[in-house]
C-alpha positions in Angstrom: 0.0 0.0 0.0 1.4 3.4 -1.0 1.0 6.8 0.5 -1.0 8.0 -2.5 -4.7 7.7 -3.2 -5.9 5.2 -5.7 -9.1 3.9 -7.3 -10.3 0.3 -6.9 -12.1 -2.0 -9.3 -15.7 -1.0 -9.7 -16.9 -4.4 -8.4 -14.9 -4.0 -5.2 -16.4 -0.6 -4.6 -19.9 -1.8 -5.3 -19.5 -4.7 -3.0 -18.4 -2.6 0.0 -20.9 0.1 -0.8 -23.6 -2.6 -0.3 -21.9 -4.7 2.4 -21.2 -1.7 4.7 -25.0 -1.0 5.0 -25.9 -4.6 5.8 -27.4 -5.5 9.1 -24.4 -7.7 9.9 -22.0 -4.8 9.3 -24.1 -2.5 11.4 -24.2 -5.0 14.2 -20.4 -5.6 13.9 -19.6 -1.8 14.1 -22.0 -1.3 17.0 -20.3 -4.1 18.9 -16.9 -2.6 18.3 -18.1 0.8 19.6 -19.8 -0.7 22.6 -16.7 -2.8 23.4 -14.3 0.2 23.3 -16.5 2.4 25.4 -16.8 -0.4 27.9 -13.0 -0.8 28.1 -12.5 2.9 28.5 -15.1 3.0 31.3 -13.4 0.0 33.0 -10.1 1.8 32.7 -11.6 4.8 34.5 -11.4 7.0 31.3 -14.0 9.3 29.9 -16.5 7.9 27.4 -17.9 11.3 26.4 -16.8 13.7 23.5 -14.0 11.5 22.4 -11.8 12.0 19.3 -12.0 8.9 17.1 -9.5 7.9 14.4 -11.1 5.5 11.9 -8.2 4.1 9.9 -9.4 2.3 6.8 -12.8 3.9 7.1 -14.2 2.4 3.9 -17.7 4.0 3.2 -17.8 5.7 6.6 -20.4 3.5 8.3 -18.5 3.1 11.5 -17.4 6.8 11.5 -21.0 7.9 11.2 -22.0 5.7 14.1 -19.4 7.3 16.4 -20.4 10.8 15.2 -24.1 10.1 15.9 -23.1 9.2 19.4 -21.6 12.6 19.9 -17.9 12.0 19.3 -15.5 13.9 17.0 -14.4 11.6 14.2 -11.6 11.6 11.6 -11.7 8.9 8.9 -9.1 7.9 6.4 -9.0 5.4 3.5 -6.7 4.9 0.6 -9.6 4.6 -1.9 -10.7 8.0 -3.2 -14.0 6.4 -4.3 -14.8 5.0 -0.9 -13.9 8.3 0.8 -16.2 10.2 -1.5 -19.0 7.8 -0.7 -18.3 8.2 3.0 -18.5 12.0 2.6 -21.9 11.7 0.8 -23.3 9.4 3.5 -22.1 11.6 6.4 -23.8 14.6 4.8 -27.0 12.6 4.3 -26.8 11.5 8.0 -26.3 15.2 9.0 -23.0 14.4 10.7 -19.7 16.4 10.5 -16.8 14.1 9.9 -13.3 14.8 8.6 -12.6 12.2 5.9 -9.2 12.1 4.2 -7.8 10.1 1.3 -4.4 8.7 2.4 -2.3 5.8 3.7 -2.4 4.2 7.1 1.4 4.3 7.1 1.3 8.1 7.1 -1.6 9.4 9.1 -2.4 13.1 8.7 -3.2 13.6 12.4 -1.2 15.3 15.1 0.8 13.4 17.8 -1.4 12.2 20.7 -4.6 13.7 19.3 -6.8 10.6 19.2 -8.6 8.9 22.1 -9.6 5.8 20.2 -7.8 4.6 17.1 -9.7 2.0 15.1 -8.0 -0.2 12.4 -10.4 -3.0 11.6 -9.5 -5.6 9.0 -6.7 -3.5 7.7 -3.2 -4.6 8.9 -3.2 -7.7 6.7 -3.5 -5.7 3.6 -0.6 -3.2 4.2 2.9 -4.3 3.2 4.6 -2.2 5.9 2.2 -3.2 8.7 4.6 -2.2 11.5 4.5 1.4 10.2 0.7 1.3 10.6 1.2 0.4 14.3 3.8 3.1 14.6 1.4 5.7 13.3 -1.5 4.5 15.4 0.7 4.6 18.5 1.9 8.1 17.5 -1.5 9.7 17.2 -3.1 8.0 20.3 -3.1 9.8 23.6 -1.6 8.3 26.7 -4.5 6.3 28.2 -6.1 6.0 24.8 -7.0 2.8 22.9 -6.0 1.1 19.7 -8.3 -1.5 18.3 -7.1 -3.9 15.6 -8.8 -6.8 14.0 -6.9 -8.9 11.4 -6.1 -12.3 10.0 -5.3 -15.2 12.3 -2.7 -17.7 11.0 -3.7 -20.2 13.7 -7.2 -20.7 12.4 -8.0 -22.5 9.1 -11.1 -20.5 8.5 -10.6 -17.1 6.8 -12.5 -14.6 4.5 -9.5 -13.1 2.6 -9.1 -15.6 -0.2 -11.7 -17.7 -1.8 -9.6 -20.8 -1.1 -10.1 -23.5 1.6 -7.7 -23.5 4.6 -5.7 -20.7 3.1 -4.3 -19.4 6.3 -2.5 -22.7 6.8 -0.9 -22.7 3.3 3.0 -22.5 3.4 4.5 -19.1 2.7 5.7 -19.9 -0.8 2.2 -20.9 -1.8 0.6 -17.8 -0.3 3.1 -15.6 -2.2 2.0 -17.4 -5.4 -1.8 -16.8 -4.8 -1.0 -13.2 -3.8 0.6 -12.7 -7.3 -2.3 -14.5 -9.0 -5.0 -12.5 -7.2 -3.7 -9.2 -8.6 -3.1 -10.5 -12.1 -5.1 -13.3 -13.6 -7.5 -14.3 -10.8 -8.8 -11.1 -9.0 -12.1 -12.9 -8.1 -10.1 -14.8 -5.5 -10.0 -11.6 -3.4 -13.1 -9.9 -4.4 -11.2 -7.7 -6.9 -9.3 -5.7 -4.3 -5.9 -4.1 -5.2 -4.5 -5.0 -1.9 -5.1 -8.7 -0.9 -4.0 -10.0 2.5 -0.3 -10.4 2.6 0.3 -10.9 6.3 -1.0 -13.4 8.8 -0.9 -12.8 12.5 -1.3 -14.3 16.0 -2.5 -12.4 19.0 0.7 -13.2 20.8 2.9 -11.7 18.0 0.7 -8.6 17.9 0.7 -8.2 21.7 4.5 -8.1 21.6 4.5 -5.6 18.8 2.1 -3.4 20.8 4.2 -3.8 23.9 7.2 -2.4 22.1 5.1 0.7 21.3 4.1 1.4 24.8 0.8 -0.6 25.0 -0.7 -3.2 27.2 -3.0 -5.5 25.3 -6.1 -7.6 25.7 -7.5 -10.3 23.4 -11.0 -11.3 22.6 -11.3 -13.5 25.7 -10.1 -10.8 28.0 -12.7 -8.6 26.4 -15.7 -10.8 26.7 -18.4 -9.4 29.0 -20.0 -12.3 30.9 -23.7 -11.5 31.4 -24.3 -14.0 34.2 -21.3 -14.4 36.5 -21.2 -17.9 38.0 -23.0 -19.5 35.0 -21.7 -21.9 32.4 -20.5 -19.1 30.1 -18.6 -17.5 33.0 -16.9 -20.7 33.8 -15.8 -21.4 30.2 -14.5 -17.9 29.7 -12.8 -18.0 33.1 -11.1 -21.3 32.3 -9.9 -20.1 28.9 -8.4 -17.0 30.6 -6.7 -19.0 33.3 -5.2 -21.9 31.3 -2.8 -20.8 28.6 -3.0 -23.9 26.4 -6.8 -23.6 26.3 -6.5 -19.9 25.4 -4.2 -20.9 22.6 -6.7 -23.6 21.3 -9.5 -21.0 21.5 -7.5 -18.7 19.3 -7.1 -21.6 16.8 -10.9 -21.8 16.6 -11.5 -18.0 16.0 -11.0 -16.7 12.4 -9.8 -13.2 13.2 -7.3 -11.8 15.7 -8.8 -9.1 17.8 -6.6 -6.9 20.1 -7.2 -3.8 22.1 -4.1 -1.9 23.2 -4.1 0.6 26.1 -1.4 3.2 25.8 0.6 3.4 29.0 3.7 5.3 27.8 
């Protein structure tokens, strides 16, 4: 991914224009917002009038959701077409959001100016993924949060390539299909210009975030148990307490989810 804007295949844009308005997408974005507000509250941080950085904002659905909840929002995407669509939708929703065409490796925001930085389903598509984390860390205030969801190399199920068990393919075979997907078989990756080129584990990302001054929680740390003492509470508690079971639980979940809290 470069630092300049670009246009995507029409079919890619049309797919995300429709998908981003689906009930499933709305539910997913609402869950992310609720989760991050809950984490901030648990950390003793404010949940009002936050500044949100939506990195890889797509058509702006999640940005608009945060803006409607009363937060200041800055959105960025490398696709000029998607950003223009986001601007149109924000106007239609009567929300004021600062959308920018640009790269996640060079965020146009000031140091420590963001309370919650969101980068969902992005890291796997950026060649210099470590620079993305550098930038998210740079713009996030001390005590702020960085949310990342991305590919999970441990789990055989994935949505990036239309190929079975792709996350378990050996590196040389993945490199082959990456080349094929941007040349002769674009349908394998829904015609995106930037197919997934990286596959992660929570443990590796936790270390990468630690080096940037963050403590991190995974999806199992973040689960809110509705009935303490019940079966669900016991299962979650056991996963949290027994490292091999936590690792196995990661094998069974398609995407890595990590929330980092900036401590330095």
